[in-house]
RONULUM-26738 format. One record per residue (C-alpha): residue in one letter; y, z, x. Coordinates in steps of 0.2 Angstrom, whole numbers, plus 5000, padded with zeros to 4 digits. Layout:
RONULUM-26738
AYZX
...
This chain:
RONULUM-26738
M537456245529
S536556075528
A534756065533
V535255965548
S536356095554
Q535056235552
R533756135561
L534756095576
L535756255580
H534656285595
E535356115602
A537156175602
R537656335594
P539256335582
D540356375597
E539556255609
I540356095603
A541956015609
V543055875603
T544355785613
G545755695604
A545555835591
T547155795582
G546955615581
T546355515566
V544555525569
G544555685580
A545455795567
A544155735554
V542755785565
V543455955569
A543755985550
E541955935545
L541156035559
A542256185553
S541756165535
L539856165541
G540056335549
H540356275567
H541756335578
P542156185588
R543256185603
A544756065599
L545555995614
V547355945612
R548755875623
P549856015632
G551356025621
S550555965605
T551156065590
A549656005579
R548556135573
P546756105570
P545756195556
T545656385558
R543856395561
S544056295577
T544756355594
R546256255600
V546256215619
A547756125627
V547156025642
D547755865651
L546355735651
D547055675668
D546655845676
P544855855681
A544856035686
A545756095669
L544455985660
R542956065668
S543656235664
A544056185646
L542256125644
S541356275652
G540056335640
V540056175630
R538456085627
A538955945615
L540555845617
L541455705607
L542155585620
L543755515612
T545255465622
P546855385617
L547255195619
R548055165635
P547955055651
R546355075660
Q545555185647
D543855165656
L544555265670
L545055405659
H543355395650
E542555405668
S543555555672
L543155645656
L541255605658
N541255675676
A542055835671
A540855855656
L539355825668
D540155955681
A540356075666
G538556065661
V538755965645
E537155905639
R537555785624
G538955655623
V539455565608
K540655425613
L541855335602
S541855155607
A542354995599
L541454855590
G541254715602
A541254825617
D540554725632
P540854755651
E541054565653
S542254535638
A543854445642
V544654565629
R545354715638
I544954845625
H543154785624
S542854765642
E543554945646
H542455015632
G540954915638
R541154985656
S541355165650
D539855145637
R538755095652
A539355245662
V538755355647
R537155275646
E536855295665
S537455475666
G535855565661
L536655645646
S535855635629
Y537055515620
A537555425605
I538855285606
L539855235591
R540655065590
P541755055574
N542654905568
A544554925564
F545055075555
M545755065537
Q547055185542
N547855055553
V548554965538
M549855105538
Q550655015553
W551154875541
R552254985531
G553854915539
M553454735536
V552954765518
A554554865515
R555654725523
N554954575514
G553254615505
T552254535519
I550854565531
E551154455546
L549654435558
P548854295567
M547154305558
G546954145549
D545654155536
A544554275546
R543654415537
I543554595543
S542354745539
M543654885541
I543055055540
D543755225535
A544055335550
R543255475539
D541655385538
I541655365557
A541955555559
A540555595547
V539355485558
A540055575574
V539755745566
R537855705563
A537755635580
L538455795588
L537155895578
D535655785577
W535255745595
D533555675592
G533955585575
V535555495581
R535355425598
G535755265606
A537155145601
Y537755105584
D538954975576
L539955055562
T540754955548
G541454965531
P540454905516
Q541354735514
A542054595525
L543754555517
S544954415521
Y546754475524
D547254395508
D545954505500
I546754655509
A548454605503
E547854595485
H547054765485
L548754835492
S549654745478
A548554805464
A548654985471
S550554995474
G551254895460
R552254775472
K551754605477
V551054605495
R550654435503
Y549754395519
V550654275530
D549654195545
V550854185560
A550654125578
P550154255591
T551854235599
V552654285582
S551554435581
A552054485599
D553854465595
N553654575580
M552754715590
R554054695604
A555454725591
A554554875585
G554554945603
T552754915607
P552454915626
A551954755634
W550154825639
A549854875621
I550454705614
E549254615626
A547854735620
R548154705602
L548254515604
G546654515612
L545854605598
Y546754495585
S545954345594
T544154415591
I544554445573
R545254265571
A543654205579
G542554285566
E541854425577
A542454565565
Q541554515550
L539854605554
L539154715541
T538054865545
S537154995534
T537355125548
V538555245539
Q537455255524
R535855275534
I536555415545
T537655515533
G536655475517
R538155425507
S539055255504
P540555215515
C542255205508
Y542855035499
F544554965504
A545154965486
D544855155485
F545755185502
A547255075496
A547355185480
E547455335491
V548955265502
S549755165488
A551355275488
A551755215505
F551755035499
Q552655055483
P554354975480
V555855075484
G557155115470
């Protein structure tokens, strides 16, 4: 067990940590790392979910929209990762989760937010996260708020476009973005759940490079062996593509709002937070592209 884990077991014993969104991209990685460190996290999952978290965790099925069930699920928990799915009025879901945590006696909250979160933002995702971040700060909990940039894992959403015509069609212009591996976010979250004194306040999380979408396409090309091109399109074209893929209207609006901030240059920030908190370098996109290269290779 790490020195950090040994020093802070008095803050939250191995069975006093809970993770919401425990089968999602970040949540699953948090549960797995906690389990690998000897903890027995409580993994909160949606009722009916068939996903199985690591064996050293306790699986608890609970509806995040049911405050009473949440309070029961969080009984005995002292440290909680507050992670909720993207959906309309995400801030209200965060508020309900926060209130249930306070009622259950949770003392430490680690919230997954978003880079650019601001209650006054015109972008829905940023304003909703900004409001819920503020609620966490004002709650009286010991807290850490993690504001990551776009996940590297999001490139998997482009597989259909790449398979059809070898292109990534997005309205980003020549903007650059410091995408981050979700596993690096999880590593920071684990430290925040364990080190209440050392990791406190709000943190912007980014990858180690700010890449253009042409750069990203070149990395995918080099890794997969097929030519992948970035094509700058109008937001209306991107909306049409999402609509054709079955994306609901609210999610199209939310994504276009995020795209506008990227195009405006608001996603090129670089921070050293991952290195500083975890003691290791964050993942480079070229390495991530190599990991997922099979998904982008030519068929036949």
